[in-house]
PQR file with spaces between the fields and no chain letter, atoms N, CA, C, O and H, PARSE charges and radii, in Angstrom:
ATOM       1  N    MET     1      12.794   55.515   79.274 -0.4000 1.5000
ATOM       2  CA   MET     1      12.642   54.703   77.867 -0.0000 2.0000
ATOM       3  C    MET     1      13.738   55.489   77.357  0.5500 1.7000
ATOM       4  O    MET     1      13.978   56.606   77.817 -0.5500 1.4000
ATOM       5  N    ALA     2      14.562   54.854   76.233 -0.4000 1.5000
ATOM       6  CA   ALA     2      15.402   55.426   75.593 -0.0000 2.0000
ATOM       7  C    ALA     2      15.259   55.519   73.782  0.5500 1.7000
ATOM       8  O    ALA     2      14.767   54.399   73.647 -0.5500 1.4000
ATOM       9  H    ALA     2      14.367   53.947   75.859  0.4000 1.0000
ATOM      10  N    PHE     3      15.321   55.916   72.727 -0.4000 1.5000
ATOM      11  CA   PHE     3      15.648   55.584   71.870 -0.0000 2.0000
ATOM      12  C    PHE     3      16.136   54.728   70.875  0.5500 1.7000
ATOM      13  O    PHE     3      17.327   54.679   71.185 -0.5500 1.4000
ATOM      14  H    PHE     3      15.721   56.826   72.836  0.4000 1.0000
ATOM      15  N    VAL     4      16.026   54.138   70.047 -0.4000 1.5000
ATOM      16  CA   VAL     4      16.731   53.292   69.035 -0.0000 2.0000
ATOM      17  C    VAL     4      16.933   53.120   68.285  0.5500 1.7000
ATOM      18  O    VAL     4      15.962   52.773   67.612 -0.5500 1.4000
ATOM      19  H    VAL     4      15.059   54.178   69.796  0.4000 1.0000
ATOM      20  N    ILE     5      18.166   53.140   67.602 -0.4000 1.5000
ATOM      21  CA   ILE     5      18.482   53.325   65.982 -0.0000 2.0000
ATOM      22  C    ILE     5      18.453   51.858   65.361  0.5500 1.7000
ATOM      23  O    ILE     5      19.170   51.014   65.897 -0.5500 1.4000
ATOM      24  H    ILE     5      18.954   53.422   68.149  0.4000 1.0000
ATOM      25  N    THR     6      17.770   51.545   64.402 -0.4000 1.5000
ATOM      26  CA   THR     6      17.819   50.275   63.973 -0.0000 2.0000
ATOM      27  C    THR     6      18.127   50.196   62.544  0.5500 1.7000
ATOM      28  O    THR     6      18.580   51.166   61.936 -0.5500 1.4000
ATOM      29  H    THR     6      17.187   52.231   63.966  0.4000 1.0000
ATOM      30  N    SER     7      17.900   49.107   62.012 -0.4000 1.5000
ATOM      31  CA   SER     7      18.802   48.354   60.285 -0.0000 2.0000
ATOM      32  C    SER     7      18.367   49.396   59.585  0.5500 1.7000
ATOM      33  O    SER     7      19.443   49.809   59.155 -0.5500 1.4000
ATOM      34  H    SER     7      17.532   48.320   62.506  0.4000 1.0000
ATOM      35  N    PRO     8      17.569   50.109   59.166 -0.5600 1.5000
ATOM      36  CA   PRO     8      17.767   51.047   57.909  0.2800 2.0000
ATOM      37  C    PRO     8      18.653   52.100   58.196  0.5500 1.7000
ATOM      38  O    PRO     8      18.902   52.830   57.237 -0.5500 1.4000
ATOM      39  N    CYS     9      19.354   52.449   59.585 -0.4000 1.5000
ATOM      40  CA   CYS     9      20.771   52.996   59.138 -0.0000 2.0000
ATOM      41  C    CYS     9      22.158   52.661   59.159  0.5500 1.7000
ATOM      42  O    CYS     9      23.071   53.465   59.345 -0.5500 1.4000
ATOM      43  H    CYS     9      19.152   51.855   60.364  0.4000 1.0000
ATOM      44  N    ILE    10      22.306   51.043   58.894 -0.4000 1.5000
ATOM      45  CA   ILE    10      23.174   50.194   58.505 -0.0000 2.0000
ATOM      46  C    ILE    10      23.830   50.559   57.302  0.5500 1.7000
ATOM      47  O    ILE    10      23.343   50.135   56.254 -0.5500 1.4000
ATOM      48  H    ILE    10      21.564   50.391   58.743  0.4000 1.0000
ATOM      49  N    GLU    11      24.930   51.328   57.257 -0.4000 1.5000
ATOM      50  CA   GLU    11      25.236   51.990   55.733 -0.0000 2.0000
ATOM      51  C    GLU    11      24.640   53.061   55.389  0.5500 1.7000
ATOM      52  O    GLU    11      24.700   53.363   54.197 -0.5500 1.4000
ATOM      53  H    GLU    11      25.325   51.673   58.108  0.4000 1.0000
ATOM      54  N    GLU    12      24.073   53.732   56.098 -0.4000 1.5000
ATOM      55  CA   GLU    12      23.189   54.956   55.664 -0.0000 2.0000
ATOM      56  C    GLU    12      24.555   56.183   56.564  0.5500 1.7000
ATOM      57  O    GLU    12      25.253   57.091   56.113 -0.5500 1.4000
ATOM      58  H    GLU    12      24.024   53.487   57.066  0.4000 1.0000
ATOM      59  N    LYS    13      24.416   55.632   57.850 -0.4000 1.5000
ATOM      60  CA   LYS    13      24.906   56.958   59.032 -0.0000 2.0000
ATOM      61  C    LYS    13      25.185   58.795   58.065  0.5500 1.7000
ATOM      62  O    LYS    13      26.297   59.281   57.858 -0.5500 1.4000
ATOM      63  H    LYS    13      23.849   54.894   58.217  0.4000 1.0000
ATOM      64  N    SER    14      24.342   59.201   57.810 -0.4000 1.5000
ATOM      65  CA   SER    14      23.948   60.615   57.635 -0.0000 2.0000
ATOM      66  C    SER    14      23.835   61.439   58.649  0.5500 1.7000
ATOM      67  O    SER    14      23.291   62.508   58.372 -0.5500 1.4000
ATOM      68  H    SER    14      23.438   58.806   57.979  0.4000 1.0000
ATOM      69  N    GLY    15      24.149   61.300   59.657 -0.4000 1.5000
ATOM      70  CA   GLY    15      24.452   61.595   60.778 -0.0000 2.0000
ATOM      71  C    GLY    15      23.641   63.520   61.139  0.5500 1.7000
ATOM      72  O    GLY    15      24.054   64.476   61.796 -0.5500 1.4000
ATOM      73  H    GLY    15      24.591   60.431   59.882  0.4000 1.0000
ATOM      74  N    GLU    16      22.675   63.339   60.492 -0.4000 1.5000
ATOM      75  CA   GLU    16      21.683   64.473   60.903 -0.0000 2.0000
ATOM      76  C    GLU    16      21.149   63.998   62.963  0.5500 1.7000
ATOM      77  O    GLU    16      20.872   64.745   63.902 -0.5500 1.4000
ATOM      78  H    GLU    16      22.340   62.563   59.958  0.4000 1.0000
ATOM      79  N    CYS    17      21.192   63.178   62.909 -0.4000 1.5000
ATOM      80  CA   CYS    17      20.628   62.630   63.983 -0.0000 2.0000
ATOM      81  C    CYS    17      22.122   62.761   65.158  0.5500 1.7000
ATOM      82  O    CYS    17      21.851   62.231   66.235 -0.5500 1.4000
ATOM      83  H    CYS    17      21.417   62.572   62.146  0.4000 1.0000
ATOM      84  N    VAL    18      22.855   63.063   65.131 -0.4000 1.5000
ATOM      85  CA   VAL    18      24.188   63.753   65.765 -0.0000 2.0000
ATOM      86  C    VAL    18      24.046   64.821   66.168  0.5500 1.7000
ATOM      87  O    VAL    18      23.954   65.166   67.346 -0.5500 1.4000
ATOM      88  H    VAL    18      23.075   63.494   64.256  0.4000 1.0000
ATOM      89  N    GLU    19      24.000   65.714   64.862 -0.4000 1.5000
ATOM      90  CA   GLU    19      24.013   67.054   64.993 -0.0000 2.0000
ATOM      91  C    GLU    19      22.578   67.655   66.162  0.5500 1.7000
ATOM      92  O    GLU    19      22.626   68.555   67.001 -0.5500 1.4000
ATOM      93  H    GLU    19      24.075   65.434   63.905  0.4000 1.0000
ATOM      94  N    VAL    20      21.480   66.807   65.808 -0.4000 1.5000
ATOM      95  CA   VAL    20      20.628   67.752   66.581 -0.0000 2.0000
ATOM      96  C    VAL    20      20.175   66.862   67.997  0.5500 1.7000
ATOM      97  O    VAL    20      19.100   66.873   68.595 -0.5500 1.4000
ATOM      98  H    VAL    20      21.441   66.076   65.126  0.4000 1.0000
ATOM      99  N    CYS    21      21.190   66.240   68.225 -0.4000 1.5000
ATOM     100  CA   CYS    21      21.145   65.613   70.018 -0.0000 2.0000
ATOM     101  C    CYS    21      21.631   66.475   71.033  0.5500 1.7000
ATOM     102  O    CYS    21      22.842   66.661   71.151 -0.5500 1.4000
ATOM     103  H    CYS    21      22.064   66.231   67.738  0.4000 1.0000
ATOM     104  N    PRO    22      20.692   67.089   71.876 -0.5600 1.5000
ATOM     105  CA   PRO    22      20.979   68.231   72.602  0.2800 2.0000
ATOM     106  C    PRO    22      22.084   67.553   74.131  0.5500 1.7000
ATOM     107  O    PRO    22      22.664   68.185   75.014 -0.5500 1.4000
ATOM     108  N    VAL    23      21.998   66.175   73.894 -0.4000 1.5000
ATOM     109  CA   VAL    23      22.857   65.445   75.368 -0.0000 2.0000
ATOM     110  C    VAL    23      24.163   64.429   74.671  0.5500 1.7000
ATOM     111  O    VAL    23      24.973   63.607   75.098 -0.5500 1.4000
ATOM     112  H    VAL    23      21.527   65.662   73.177  0.4000 1.0000
ATOM     113  N    ASP    24      23.771   65.100   73.240 -0.4000 1.5000
ATOM     114  CA   ASP    24      25.376   63.788   72.582 -0.0000 2.0000
ATOM     115  C    ASP    24      25.409   62.484   73.319  0.5500 1.7000
ATOM     116  O    ASP    24      26.248   61.881   73.989 -0.5500 1.4000
ATOM     117  H    ASP    24      23.113   65.768   72.893  0.4000 1.0000
ATOM     118  N    CYS    25      24.037   62.257   72.896 -0.4000 1.5000
ATOM     119  CA   CYS    25      24.383   59.854   72.984 -0.0000 2.0000
ATOM     120  C    CYS    25      24.166   59.152   72.098  0.5500 1.7000
ATOM     121  O    CYS    25      24.107   57.928   72.215 -0.5500 1.4000
ATOM     122  H    CYS    25      23.355   62.746   72.352  0.4000 1.0000
ATOM     123  N    ILE    26      23.993   59.823   70.955 -0.4000 1.5000
ATOM     124  CA   ILE    26      24.691   59.067   69.873 -0.0000 2.0000
ATOM     125  C    ILE    26      25.688   59.294   69.304  0.5500 1.7000
ATOM     126  O    ILE    26      26.086   60.400   68.939 -0.5500 1.4000
ATOM     127  H    ILE    26      24.041   60.817   70.860  0.4000 1.0000
ATOM     128  N    GLU    27      26.367   57.935   69.122 -0.4000 1.5000
ATOM     129  CA   GLU    27      27.635   58.122   68.541 -0.0000 2.0000
ATOM     130  C    GLU    27      27.919   56.725   67.344  0.5500 1.7000
ATOM     131  O    GLU    27      27.272   55.702   67.121 -0.5500 1.4000
ATOM     132  H    GLU    27      26.044   57.036   69.418  0.4000 1.0000
ATOM     133  N    GLU    28      29.088   57.235   66.810 -0.4000 1.5000
ATOM     134  CA   GLU    28      29.572   56.590   65.583 -0.0000 2.0000
ATOM     135  C    GLU    28      29.986   55.294   65.610  0.5500 1.7000
ATOM     136  O    GLU    28      31.125   55.002   65.973 -0.5500 1.4000
ATOM     137  H    GLU    28      29.614   58.066   66.991  0.4000 1.0000
ATOM     138  N    GLY    29      29.001   54.301   65.186 -0.4000 1.5000
ATOM     139  CA   GLY    29      29.908   53.091   64.984 -0.0000 2.0000
ATOM     140  C    GLY    29      30.354   52.639   63.804  0.5500 1.7000
ATOM     141  O    GLY    29      30.122   53.257   62.765 -0.5500 1.4000
ATOM     142  H    GLY    29      28.075   54.538   64.891  0.4000 1.0000
ATOM     143  N    LYS    30      30.944   51.675   63.831 -0.4000 1.5000
ATOM     144  CA   LYS    30      31.406   50.979   62.158 -0.0000 2.0000
ATOM     145  C    LYS    30      30.461   51.068   61.145  0.5500 1.7000
ATOM     146  O    LYS    30      30.751   51.625   60.086 -0.5500 1.4000
ATOM     147  H    LYS    30      31.132   51.174   64.675  0.4000 1.0000
ATOM     148  N    ASP    31      29.325   50.569   61.349 -0.4000 1.5000
ATOM     149  CA   ASP    31      28.699   50.560   60.091 -0.0000 2.0000
ATOM     150  C    ASP    31      27.094   51.241   60.484  0.5500 1.7000
ATOM     151  O    ASP    31      26.106   50.890   59.840 -0.5500 1.4000
ATOM     152  H    ASP    31      29.089   50.117   62.209  0.4000 1.0000
ATOM     153  N    MET    32      27.023   52.050   61.397 -0.4000 1.5000
ATOM     154  CA   MET    32      25.761   52.493   61.664 -0.0000 2.0000
ATOM     155  C    MET    32      25.900   53.404   63.434  0.5500 1.7000
ATOM     156  O    MET    32      26.647   53.029   64.337 -0.5500 1.4000
ATOM     157  H    MET    32      27.826   52.335   61.921  0.4000 1.0000
ATOM     158  N    PHE    33      25.058   54.485   63.488 -0.4000 1.5000
ATOM     159  CA   PHE    33      25.130   55.069   64.727 -0.0000 2.0000
ATOM     160  C    PHE    33      24.172   54.220   65.802  0.5500 1.7000
ATOM     161  O    PHE    33      23.151   53.574   65.565 -0.5500 1.4000
ATOM     162  H    PHE    33      24.451   54.790   62.754  0.4000 1.0000
ATOM     163  N    TYR    34      24.830   54.440   67.006 -0.4000 1.5000
ATOM     164  CA   TYR    34      24.191   53.847   68.135 -0.0000 2.0000
ATOM     165  C    TYR    34      23.179   55.322   69.152  0.5500 1.7000
ATOM     166  O    TYR    34      23.299   56.542   69.039 -0.5500 1.4000
ATOM     167  H    TYR    34      25.660   54.965   67.198  0.4000 1.0000
ATOM     168  N    ILE    35      22.534   54.750   69.794 -0.4000 1.5000
ATOM     169  CA   ILE    35      22.201   56.085   71.024 -0.0000 2.0000
ATOM     170  C    ILE    35      22.194   55.093   72.270  0.5500 1.7000
ATOM     171  O    ILE    35      21.719   53.958   72.310 -0.5500 1.4000
ATOM     172  H    ILE    35      22.436   53.759   69.886  0.4000 1.0000
ATOM     173  N    ASP    36      22.832   55.797   73.264 -0.4000 1.5000
ATOM     174  CA   ASP    36      23.293   55.446   74.690 -0.0000 2.0000
ATOM     175  C    ASP    36      21.918   55.634   75.435  0.5500 1.7000
ATOM     176  O    ASP    36      21.433   56.761   75.534 -0.5500 1.4000
ATOM     177  H    ASP    36      23.217   56.719   73.231  0.4000 1.0000
ATOM     178  N    PRO    37      21.283   54.508   75.966 -0.5600 1.5000
ATOM     179  CA   PRO    37      20.091   54.589   76.477  0.2800 2.0000
ATOM     180  C    PRO    37      20.216   54.835   77.915  0.5500 1.7000
ATOM     181  O    PRO    37      19.176   54.632   78.540 -0.5500 1.4000
ATOM     182  N    ASP    38      21.303   55.250   78.648 -0.4000 1.5000
ATOM     183  CA   ASP    38      21.959   55.683   79.971 -0.0000 2.0000
ATOM     184  C    ASP    38      21.663   57.533   79.823  0.5500 1.7000
ATOM     185  O    ASP    38      21.170   58.303   80.647 -0.5500 1.4000
ATOM     186  H    ASP    38      22.149   55.415   78.140  0.4000 1.0000
ATOM     187  N    ILE    39      22.026   57.709   78.867 -0.4000 1.5000
ATOM     188  CA   ILE    39      21.650   59.492   78.389 -0.0000 2.0000
ATOM     189  C    ILE    39      21.019   59.571   77.440  0.5500 1.7000
ATOM     190  O    ILE    39      21.328   60.488   76.680 -0.5500 1.4000
ATOM     191  H    ILE    39      22.426   57.083   78.197  0.4000 1.0000
ATOM     192  N    CYS    40      20.394   59.085   77.225 -0.4000 1.5000
ATOM     193  CA   CYS    40      18.935   59.689   75.750 -0.0000 2.0000
ATOM     194  C    CYS    40      18.183   60.197   76.676  0.5500 1.7000
ATOM     195  O    CYS    40      18.035   59.525   77.697 -0.5500 1.4000
ATOM     196  H    CYS    40      20.143   58.340   77.843  0.4000 1.0000
ATOM     197  N    ILE    41      17.436   61.658   76.557 -0.4000 1.5000
ATOM     198  CA   ILE    41      16.314   61.793   77.441 -0.0000 2.0000
ATOM     199  C    ILE    41      15.307   62.257   77.026  0.5500 1.7000
ATOM     200  O    ILE    41      14.706   63.292   77.316 -0.5500 1.4000
ATOM     201  H    ILE    41      17.557   62.204   75.728  0.4000 1.0000
ATOM     202  N    ASP    42      14.957   60.833   75.753 -0.4000 1.5000
ATOM     203  CA   ASP    42      13.938   61.073   74.878 -0.0000 2.0000
ATOM     204  C    ASP    42      13.014   62.050   74.696  0.5500 1.7000
ATOM     205  O    ASP    42      11.808   62.012   74.939 -0.5500 1.4000
ATOM     206  H    ASP    42      15.445   59.993   75.518  0.4000 1.0000
ATOM     207  N    CYS    43      13.913   63.246   74.086 -0.4000 1.5000
ATOM     208  CA   CYS    43      13.451   64.487   73.297 -0.0000 2.0000
ATOM     209  C    CYS    43      12.672   64.594   71.883  0.5500 1.7000
ATOM     210  O    CYS    43      11.922   65.503   71.524 -0.5500 1.4000
ATOM     211  H    CYS    43      14.893   63.277   73.889  0.4000 1.0000
ATOM     212  N    GLY    44      13.113   63.219   71.045 -0.4000 1.5000
ATOM     213  CA   GLY    44      12.616   62.925   69.942 -0.0000 2.0000
ATOM     214  C    GLY    44      13.341   63.717   68.545  0.5500 1.7000
ATOM     215  O    GLY    44      13.289   63.191   67.433 -0.5500 1.4000
ATOM     216  H    GLY    44      13.722   62.481   71.336  0.4000 1.0000
ATOM     217  N    ALA    45      13.986   64.992   68.782 -0.4000 1.5000
ATOM     218  CA   ALA    45      14.850   65.311   67.695 -0.0000 2.0000
ATOM     219  C    ALA    45      15.461   64.507   66.619  0.5500 1.7000
ATOM     220  O    ALA    45      15.465   64.908   65.456 -0.5500 1.4000
ATOM     221  H    ALA    45      14.028   65.419   69.685  0.4000 1.0000
ATOM     222  N    CYS    46      16.110   63.092   67.074 -0.4000 1.5000
ATOM     223  CA   CYS    46      17.094   62.504   66.064 -0.0000 2.0000
ATOM     224  C    CYS    46      15.893   61.794   65.464  0.5500 1.7000
ATOM     225  O    CYS    46      16.288   61.268   64.424 -0.5500 1.4000
ATOM     226  H    CYS    46      16.107   62.766   68.019  0.4000 1.0000
ATOM     227  N    GLU    47      14.657   61.554   65.646 -0.4000 1.5000
ATOM     228  CA   GLU    47      13.786   60.708   65.382 -0.0000 2.0000
ATOM     229  C    GLU    47      13.313   61.867   64.325  0.5500 1.7000
ATOM     230  O    GLU    47      13.334   61.439   63.170 -0.5500 1.4000
ATOM     231  H    GLU    47      14.336   61.982   66.491  0.4000 1.0000
ATOM     232  N    ALA    48      12.921   63.137   64.431 -0.4000 1.5000
ATOM     233  CA   ALA    48      12.639   64.189   63.903 -0.0000 2.0000
ATOM     234  C    ALA    48      13.485   64.216   62.163  0.5500 1.7000
ATOM     235  O    ALA    48      12.959   64.403   61.066 -0.5500 1.4000
ATOM     236  H    ALA    48      12.904   63.485   65.368  0.4000 1.0000
ATOM     237  N    VAL    49      14.596   64.012   62.431 -0.4000 1.5000
ATOM     238  CA   VAL    49      15.574   64.091   61.505 -0.0000 2.0000
ATOM     239  C    VAL    49      16.216   63.354   60.695  0.5500 1.7000
ATOM     240  O    VAL    49      17.040   63.693   59.845 -0.5500 1.4000
ATOM     241  H    VAL    49      15.023   63.860   63.322  0.4000 1.0000
ATOM     242  N    CYS    50      15.655   61.860   61.089 -0.4000 1.5000
ATOM     243  CA   CYS    50      16.119   60.583   60.174 -0.0000 2.0000
ATOM     244  C    CYS    50      16.183   60.548   58.974  0.5500 1.7000
ATOM     245  O    CYS    50      14.975   60.510   58.743 -0.5500 1.4000
ATOM     246  H    CYS    50      14.986   61.585   61.780  0.4000 1.0000
ATOM     247  N    PRO    51      16.595   60.533   58.127 -0.5600 1.5000
ATOM     248  CA   PRO    51      16.368   60.584   56.560  0.2800 2.0000
ATOM     249  C    PRO    51      15.791   59.631   56.417  0.5500 1.7000
ATOM     250  O    PRO    51      14.765   59.738   55.745 -0.5500 1.4000
ATOM     251  N    VAL    52      16.176   58.152   57.002 -0.4000 1.5000
ATOM     252  CA   VAL    52      15.910   57.159   56.876 -0.0000 2.0000
ATOM     253  C    VAL    52      14.953   55.994   57.852  0.5500 1.7000
ATOM     254  O    VAL    52      15.001   54.764   57.855 -0.5500 1.4000
ATOM     255  H    VAL    52      17.009   58.065   57.548  0.4000 1.0000
ATOM     256  N    GLU    53      14.156   56.877   58.589 -0.4000 1.5000
ATOM     257  CA   GLU    53      13.197   56.747   59.648 -0.0000 2.0000
ATOM     258  C    GLU    53      13.608   55.326   60.171  0.5500 1.7000
ATOM     259  O    GLU    53      12.944   54.296   60.288 -0.5500 1.4000
ATOM     260  H    GLU    53      14.117   57.876   58.586  0.4000 1.0000
ATOM     261  N    ALA    54      14.837   55.588   60.429 -0.4000 1.5000
ATOM     262  CA   ALA    54      15.324   54.380   61.868 -0.0000 2.0000
ATOM     263  C    ALA    54      15.389   54.585   62.904  0.5500 1.7000
ATOM     264  O    ALA    54      15.662   53.601   63.592 -0.5500 1.4000
ATOM     265  H    ALA    54      15.377   56.424   60.334  0.4000 1.0000
ATOM     266  N    ILE    55      15.257   55.479   63.399 -0.4000 1.5000
ATOM     267  CA   ILE    55      14.879   55.531   65.071 -0.0000 2.0000
ATOM     268  C    ILE    55      13.366   55.874   65.547  0.5500 1.7000
ATOM     269  O    ILE    55      12.580   56.745   65.174 -0.5500 1.4000
ATOM     270  H    ILE    55      15.035   56.279   62.840  0.4000 1.0000
ATOM     271  N    TYR    56      13.277   54.917   66.452 -0.4000 1.5000
ATOM     272  CA   TYR    56      11.967   54.783   66.848 -0.0000 2.0000
ATOM     273  C    TYR    56      12.385   54.788   68.947  0.5500 1.7000
ATOM     274  O    TYR    56      13.522   54.677   69.404 -0.5500 1.4000
ATOM     275  H    TYR    56      13.916   54.210   66.755  0.4000 1.0000
ATOM     276  N    MET    57      11.209   54.932   69.715 -0.4000 1.5000
ATOM     277  CA   MET    57      11.401   55.034   71.174 -0.0000 2.0000
ATOM     278  C    MET    57      11.337   53.675   71.072  0.5500 1.7000
ATOM     279  O    MET    57      11.007   53.016   70.086 -0.5500 1.4000
ATOM     280  H    MET    57      10.285   55.022   69.344  0.4000 1.0000
ATOM     281  N    GLU    58      11.738   53.227   72.357 -0.4000 1.5000
ATOM     282  CA   GLU    58      11.975   51.781   73.030 -0.0000 2.0000
ATOM     283  C    GLU    58      11.126   50.846   72.568  0.5500 1.7000
ATOM     284  O    GLU    58      11.419   49.750   72.091 -0.5500 1.4000
ATOM     285  H    GLU    58      12.007   53.763   73.157  0.4000 1.0000
ATOM     286  N    ASP    59       9.691   51.487   72.782 -0.4000 1.5000
ATOM     287  CA   ASP    59       8.622   50.337   73.177 -0.0000 2.0000
ATOM     288  C    ASP    59       8.194   50.722   72.297  0.5500 1.7000
ATOM     289  O    ASP    59       7.006   50.501   72.528 -0.5500 1.4000
ATOM     290  H    ASP    59       9.453   52.378   73.169  0.4000 1.0000
ATOM     291  N    GLU    60       8.246   51.446   70.808 -0.4000 1.5000
ATOM     292  CA   GLU    60       7.466   51.242   69.892 -0.0000 2.0000
ATOM     293  C    GLU    60       8.305   50.535   68.330  0.5500 1.7000
ATOM     294  O    GLU    60       7.796   50.359   67.223 -0.5500 1.4000
ATOM     295  H    GLU    60       9.212   51.626   70.621  0.4000 1.0000
ATOM     296  N    VAL    61       9.535   50.289   68.727 -0.4000 1.5000
ATOM     297  CA   VAL    61      10.761   49.367   67.770 -0.0000 2.0000
ATOM     298  C    VAL    61       9.629   48.484   66.922  0.5500 1.7000
ATOM     299  O    VAL    61       8.550   48.436   67.512 -0.5500 1.4000
ATOM     300  H    VAL    61       9.949   50.432   69.626  0.4000 1.0000
ATOM     301  N    PRO    62       9.661   47.966   65.991 -0.5600 1.5000
ATOM     302  CA   PRO    62       8.790   46.976   65.398  0.2800 2.0000
ATOM     303  C    PRO    62       9.889   45.910   65.462  0.5500 1.7000
ATOM     304  O    PRO    62      11.111   45.766   65.518 -0.5500 1.4000
ATOM     305  N    GLU    63       8.404   45.064   65.406 -0.4000 1.5000
ATOM     306  CA   GLU    63       8.865   43.394   66.147 -0.0000 2.0000
ATOM     307  C    GLU    63      10.415   43.011   65.167  0.5500 1.7000
ATOM     308  O    GLU    63      11.592   42.885   65.504 -0.5500 1.4000
ATOM     309  H    GLU    63       7.411   45.181   65.360  0.4000 1.0000
ATOM     310  N    LYS    64       9.989   42.956   64.385 -0.4000 1.5000
ATOM     311  CA   LYS    64      11.260   42.882   63.053 -0.0000 2.0000
ATOM     312  C    LYS    64      12.538   43.284   63.643  0.5500 1.7000
ATOM     313  O    LYS    64      13.566   42.635   63.452 -0.5500 1.4000
ATOM     314  H    LYS    64       9.032   43.058   64.112  0.4000 1.0000
ATOM     315  N    GLU    65      12.480   44.531   64.482 -0.4000 1.5000
ATOM     316  CA   GLU    65      13.497   45.575   65.009 -0.0000 2.0000
ATOM     317  C    GLU    65      14.126   44.953   65.883  0.5500 1.7000
ATOM     318  O    GLU    65      15.341   45.123   65.979 -0.5500 1.4000
ATOM     319  H    GLU    65      11.644   45.059   64.637  0.4000 1.0000
ATOM     320  N    HIS    66      13.445   44.084   66.729 -0.4000 1.5000
ATOM     321  CA   HIS    66      14.002   44.188   68.289 -0.0000 2.0000
ATOM     322  C    HIS    66      15.078   43.941   68.931  0.5500 1.7000
ATOM     323  O    HIS    66      15.292   44.227   70.109 -0.5500 1.4000
ATOM     324  H    HIS    66      12.457   43.946   66.651  0.4000 1.0000
ATOM     325  N    GLU    67      16.161   43.129   67.813 -0.4000 1.5000
ATOM     326  CA   GLU    67      17.433   42.888   68.318 -0.0000 2.0000
ATOM     327  C    GLU    67      18.231   43.898   68.196  0.5500 1.7000
ATOM     328  O    GLU    67      19.302   43.816   68.797 -0.5500 1.4000
ATOM     329  H    GLU    67      15.988   42.897   66.856  0.4000 1.0000
ATOM     330  N    PHE    68      17.975   45.001   67.478 -0.4000 1.5000
ATOM     331  CA   PHE    68      18.606   46.353   68.173 -0.0000 2.0000
ATOM     332  C    PHE    68      18.582   46.731   69.000  0.5500 1.7000
ATOM     333  O    PHE    68      19.707   46.985   69.432 -0.5500 1.4000
ATOM     334  H    PHE    68      17.104   45.068   66.990  0.4000 1.0000
ATOM     335  N    ILE    69      17.511   47.069   69.853 -0.4000 1.5000
ATOM     336  CA   ILE    69      17.359   47.429   71.430 -0.0000 2.0000
ATOM     337  C    ILE    69      18.926   46.955   71.880  0.5500 1.7000
ATOM     338  O    ILE    69      19.925   47.614   72.169 -0.5500 1.4000
ATOM     339  H    ILE    69      16.598   46.862   69.502  0.4000 1.0000
ATOM     340  N    GLU    70      18.690   45.654   71.810 -0.4000 1.5000
ATOM     341  CA   GLU    70      20.293   45.093   72.469 -0.0000 2.0000
ATOM     342  C    GLU    70      21.267   45.599   71.966  0.5500 1.7000
ATOM     343  O    GLU    70      22.227   45.984   72.634 -0.5500 1.4000
ATOM     344  H    GLU    70      17.879   45.119   71.575  0.4000 1.0000
ATOM     345  N    ILE    71      21.195   45.685   70.754 -0.4000 1.5000
ATOM     346  CA   ILE    71      22.522   45.840   69.762 -0.0000 2.0000
ATOM     347  C    ILE    71      22.980   47.468   70.265  0.5500 1.7000
ATOM     348  O    ILE    71      24.158   47.799   70.401 -0.5500 1.4000
ATOM     349  H    ILE    71      20.416   45.373   70.211  0.4000 1.0000
ATOM     350  N    ASN    72      21.964   48.268   70.473 -0.4000 1.5000
ATOM     351  CA   ASN    72      22.316   49.900   71.070 -0.0000 2.0000
ATOM     352  C    ASN    72      23.276   49.806   71.850  0.5500 1.7000
ATOM     353  O    ASN    72      24.468   50.094   71.745 -0.5500 1.4000
ATOM     354  H    ASN    72      21.007   47.999   70.363  0.4000 1.0000
ATOM     355  N    ARG    73      22.252   49.094   73.176 -0.4000 1.5000
ATOM     356  CA   ARG    73      22.577   48.729   74.358 -0.0000 2.0000
ATOM     357  C    ARG    73      24.018   48.581   74.550  0.5500 1.7000
ATOM     358  O    ARG    73      24.789   49.443   74.972 -0.5500 1.4000
ATOM     359  H    ARG    73      21.284   48.861   73.260  0.4000 1.0000
ATOM     360  N    LYS    74      24.353   47.094   74.102 -0.4000 1.5000
ATOM     361  CA   LYS    74      25.476   46.529   74.016 -0.0000 2.0000
ATOM     362  C    LYS    74      27.017   47.130   73.556  0.5500 1.7000
ATOM     363  O    LYS    74      28.181   46.964   73.924 -0.5500 1.4000
ATOM     364  H    LYS    74      23.726   46.394   73.760  0.4000 1.0000
ATOM     365  N    PHE    75      26.271   47.950   72.496 -0.4000 1.5000
ATOM     366  CA   PHE    75      27.593   48.780   72.179 -0.0000 2.0000
ATOM     367  C    PHE    75      28.052   49.839   72.537  0.5500 1.7000
ATOM     368  O    PHE    75      28.814   50.551   71.883 -0.5500 1.4000
ATOM     369  H    PHE    75      25.326   48.084   72.197  0.4000 1.0000
ATOM     370  N    PHE    76      27.452   50.122   74.060 -0.4000 1.5000
ATOM     371  CA   PHE    76      27.930   51.397   75.191 -0.0000 2.0000
ATOM     372  C    PHE    76      28.424   50.314   76.370  0.5500 1.7000
ATOM     373  O    PHE    76      28.755   50.808   77.447 -0.5500 1.4000
ATOM     374  H    PHE    76      26.833   49.544   74.592  0.4000 1.0000
ATOM     375  N    GLU    77      28.489   48.881   76.218 -0.4000 1.5000
ATOM     376  CA   GLU    77      29.040   48.576   77.213 -0.0000 2.0000
ATOM     377  C    GLU    77      30.606   47.847   76.460  0.5500 1.7000
ATOM     378  O    GLU    77      31.350   47.114   77.112 -0.5500 1.4000
ATOM     379  H    GLU    77      28.220   48.479   75.342  0.4000 1.0000
ATOM     380  N    GLU    78      30.749   48.062   75.658 -0.4000 1.5000
ATOM     381  CA   GLU    78      32.231   47.513   75.629 -0.0000 2.0000
ATOM     382  C    GLU    78      33.290   48.539   75.179  0.5500 1.7000
ATOM     383  O    GLU    78      34.476   48.217   75.121 -0.5500 1.4000
ATOM     384  H    GLU    78      30.145   48.657   75.128  0.4000 1.0000
């Protein structure tokens, strides 16, 4: 189970999450950051520092944000 970055990150891109990630699984995209689900070790460091509360464990992503599970995954397939 990986962490997922959701819509509050769009156009925010503060970057604290990238700085604290011990495995460098967070990458910057055009409009937001993304977490690589194959590299994420579920440590929670990113979730704790997110200033807009955009990061959730995959099984805790709010229903209205579920599309971001696939959006994060697809970002790393391209």
